[in-house]
C-alpha positions in Angstrom: 0.0 0.1 0.4 1.4 3.3 -1.1 -0.1 6.2 0.9 0.1 10.0 -0.3 1.9 11.0 2.8 5.5 9.6 3.3 5.5 9.4 7.1 2.2 7.3 7.0 4.1 4.9 4.3 7.0 4.5 7.2 4.4 2.9 9.8 4.9 -0.9 10.0 4.5 -1.3 13.5 2.4 -0.7 16.8 5.5 1.7 18.0 5.7 3.5 14.7 1.7 3.9 14.7 2.0 5.3 18.3 5.1 7.5 17.5 3.4 8.7 15.0 0.0 9.5 16.5 2.1 11.5 19.3 3.7 13.4 16.6 0.2 14.4 15.1 -1.5 15.2 18.1 1.4 17.6 18.9 1.1 19.3 15.8 -2.6 19.3 16.5 -1.5 21.0 19.8 0.9 23.6 18.6 -1.2 24.5 15.2 0.9 23.2 12.8 -2.1 20.6 11.8 -5.4 22.5 10.6 -8.3 21.2 12.1 -11.8 20.7 11.1 -12.9 18.9 14.0 -11.7 20.1 17.5 -13.4 18.1 19.6 -13.1 14.6 20.7 -16.8 13.7 19.8 -16.4 15.4 16.2 -12.8 13.6 15.5 -14.5 10.6 16.3 -17.2 11.0 14.3 -15.3 12.1 11.2 -13.1 9.1 11.8 -15.8 7.1 11.5 -17.4 8.8 8.5 -13.9 8.8 6.4 -13.6 5.1 7.0 -16.8 4.3 5.6 -16.1 6.5 2.5 -12.6 5.5 2.2 -13.5 3.4 -0.6 -13.7 6.8 -3.2 -10.3 7.9 -1.7 -8.7 4.4 -2.7 -10.0 4.8 -6.0 -9.3 8.0 -6.7 -6.3 8.5 -5.2 -4.5 5.2 -4.6 -5.8 3.6 -7.7 -6.7 0.6 -6.0 -9.4 -0.9 -4.1 -9.5 -1.1 -0.1 -7.4 -3.6 1.2 -9.3 -6.5 2.9 -6.6 -6.6 5.8 -5.9 -3.5 7.2 -2.5 -2.6 8.5 -0.6 -0.2 10.9 -0.6 2.5 8.3 -4.2 2.3 7.4 -4.8 3.1 11.1 -2.7 6.0 10.9 -4.8 7.1 7.6 -7.5 7.1 9.3 -6.4 9.0 12.2 -5.0 11.7 10.2 -8.0 11.8 7.7 -10.5 12.3 10.9 -8.5 16.1 11.2 -9.9 17.2 8.4 -12.7 15.2 7.3 -15.6 17.3 7.3 
């Protein structure tokens, strides 16, 4: 799986995901990452909606179907997408 964000492509295990999420949360806290969903409720809802709609992302951006088995990088991509997904 090739993501458009190289930092997500580098995630291959649970520790990588934890480090990525820490970095993402720090960027959100510092204002370096623009947030559409500042509340936890909105953020989790956006993660759910993006997960349901990720077929369009895969079809239009990745050019492949959604993998049957997610990996650690896909989990990171869901968290990252939820930051800006409306």
